C-alpha positions in Angstrom: 128.5 95.7 33.6 129.5 98.3 36.2 131.1 100.4 33.5 127.7 100.4 31.5 125.8 101.6 34.6 128.3 104.4 35.1 127.9 105.5 31.4 124.1 105.3 31.6 124.0 107.3 34.9 126.3 109.9 33.4 124.2 110.3 30.3 121.0 110.6 32.5 122.6 113.2 34.7 123.8 115.2 31.6 120.2 115.1 30.2 118.7 116.4 33.4 121.3 119.2 33.6 120.6 120.2 30.0 116.8 120.1 30.7 117.2 122.5 33.7 119.6 124.8 31.8 117.3 125.0 28.8 114.0 125.6 30.6 115.2 127.5 33.7 118.0 129.7 32.4 118.0 133.4 33.2 117.6 134.5 29.5 113.9 133.8 29.4 111.7 135.1 26.5 109.4 137.9 27.4 105.8 136.9 27.6 103.6 139.4 25.7 99.9 139.8 26.2 98.5 140.0 22.7 95.3 141.7 23.9 97.3 144.8 25.0 98.5 147.4 22.4 102.1 148.2 22.5 102.7 151.1 20.1 105.8 150.8 18.1 106.2 153.7 15.8 108.7 152.0 13.5 106.3 149.0 13.1 103.3 151.3 12.4 105.3 153.3 9.8 106.4 150.2 8.1 102.9 148.7 8.0 101.3 151.8 6.6 103.9 152.2 3.8 103.9 148.6 2.7 101.7 146.8 0.2 101.2 143.3 -0.9 102.4 142.3 -4.3 100.8 139.1 -5.5 101.4 137.3 -8.8 98.8 135.4 -10.9 95.7 136.5 -9.1 92.2 135.4 -9.9 88.9 137.0 -8.8 85.5 135.5 -9.7 82.0 136.6 -9.0 78.3 136.3 -10.0 75.8 139.2 -10.3 72.3 138.7 -11.5 73.2 135.7 -13.6 76.3 137.2 -15.0 79.5 135.4 -14.1 82.8 137.1 -14.4 86.4 135.9 -13.8 89.2 138.4 -13.6 92.9 137.4 -13.9 95.9 139.5 -13.4 99.7 138.8 -13.7 100.5 141.2 -10.9 98.2 142.7 -8.1 99.1 145.3 -5.6 96.9 145.8 -2.5 97.9 148.7 -0.2 97.4 148.9 3.6 95.2 152.0 3.4 92.8 150.6 0.7 92.6 146.8 1.3 89.5 146.4 -0.9 91.1 148.0 -3.9 93.5 146.0 -6.1 95.8 147.6 -8.6 96.3 145.1 -11.4 98.7 144.7 -14.3 98.3 142.5 -17.4 94.6 142.0 -16.9 92.2 139.5 -18.6 88.5 139.3 -17.8 85.9 136.8 -19.0 82.2 137.7 -18.6 79.7 134.9 -19.3 76.0 135.6 -19.9 74.4 132.2 -19.9 75.3 129.9 -22.8 74.9 132.5 -25.5 77.4 135.3 -24.9 80.9 135.6 -23.7 82.8 138.9 -23.4 86.6 139.1 -23.1 88.4 142.2 -21.8 92.2 142.7 -21.9 94.2 145.7 -20.7 97.6 146.7 -19.5 96.4 147.9 -16.1 93.2 148.1 -14.0 91.8 149.0 -10.6 89.4 146.5 -9.1 87.0 147.1 -6.2 86.5 143.9 -4.4 83.3 145.1 -2.6 81.4 146.2 -5.7 83.2 144.0 -8.3 83.6 147.2 -10.5 86.8 147.6 -12.4 88.5 150.5 -14.3 90.7 149.4 -17.2 93.3 151.5 -18.9 96.2 151.0 -21.4 95.5 149.2 -24.6 92.0 148.1 -23.7 90.5 145.4 -26.0 86.9 144.0 -25.7 86.0 141.0 -27.8 82.6 139.4 -28.2 82.4 136.8 -31.0 83.6 138.7 -34.1 83.2 142.2 -32.6 86.2 144.0 -31.2 86.2 147.3 -29.4 89.5 149.0 -28.5 89.9 152.1 -26.3 92.2 153.9 -23.9 89.9 153.4 -21.0 87.0 151.2 -20.0 84.9 151.0 -16.9 83.1 147.7 -16.0 80.3 148.2 -13.5 79.3 144.7 -12.5 77.1 146.3 -9.8 75.0 147.9 -12.7 75.7 145.4 -15.5 77.2 148.2 -17.5 80.3 148.8 -19.6 81.5 152.2 -20.7 84.5 152.5 -23.1 85.9 156.0 -23.7 88.9 157.9 -25.1 89.9 156.8 -28.6 87.1 154.2 -29.0 87.2 152.0 -32.2 84.8 149.3 -33.1 85.4 146.7 -35.8 83.0 143.9 -36.3 80.5 142.0 -38.4 78.3 145.1 -38.8 81.0 147.6 -39.8 83.6 150.0 -38.4 83.1 152.9 -35.9 85.3 155.6 -34.3 83.8 157.6 -31.3 84.8 159.2 -28.0 82.5 157.0 -25.8 80.4 153.9 -26.0 78.0 152.7 -23.3 76.9 149.1 -23.3 74.1 147.6 -21.2 75.2 144.0 -20.7 71.8 142.5 -20.0 69.8 144.4 -22.6 72.6 144.2 -25.2 72.0 147.9 -26.0 74.7 150.4 -27.0 74.8 154.2 -27.0 77.6 156.0 -28.9 78.8 159.5 -28.0 81.2 162.2 -29.0 82.5 164.5 -26.2 82.2 167.7 -28.3 78.7 168.5 -29.8 80.2 169.5 -33.2 82.3 166.3 -33.6 80.8 163.5 -35.6 80.9 159.8 -35.1 82.8 158.0 -38.0 80.7 155.0 -39.0 81.1 152.6 -41.9 78.2 150.1 -42.1 78.6 146.7 -43.8 75.6 145.1 -45.5 
């Protein structure tokens, strides 16, 4: 019994000694006031040069009854432009009520999170029902409900085939304007009955 009390006292003493050594040792951590700015040039340099790379990103929004959902395999957001996302392998779905759905695919895009506007480039493909538009570039202005496809624009759909330099589409009115960059160039159009 006396032996058990000695062991218990020894363990209690060891615990108290460890407690004092742990909390009152001379190697204390420095207490930093987070409200004060401590300039560290290496940290600032590293922060300004870095960016966030995010996989499988989804942005969604609604503007004047038009719902859109943007998906990207890879997104890069830089320190100096936090509201701009550089996207790769992009897919967008634009829904206009129950009647119309527009799909946009591209290799790359730049998305503005404040305006919900997006610039697509690299194998751009727009699909709405049986209508397909391909181009090198496409700008989606959700802030204006407007799409403009340009550079090597080709349309293939139920109404025919078209080759032009630029196509502007008012999403709400479902109106399209077709242009060539040079006055003397002509739009190639084949109409189906």
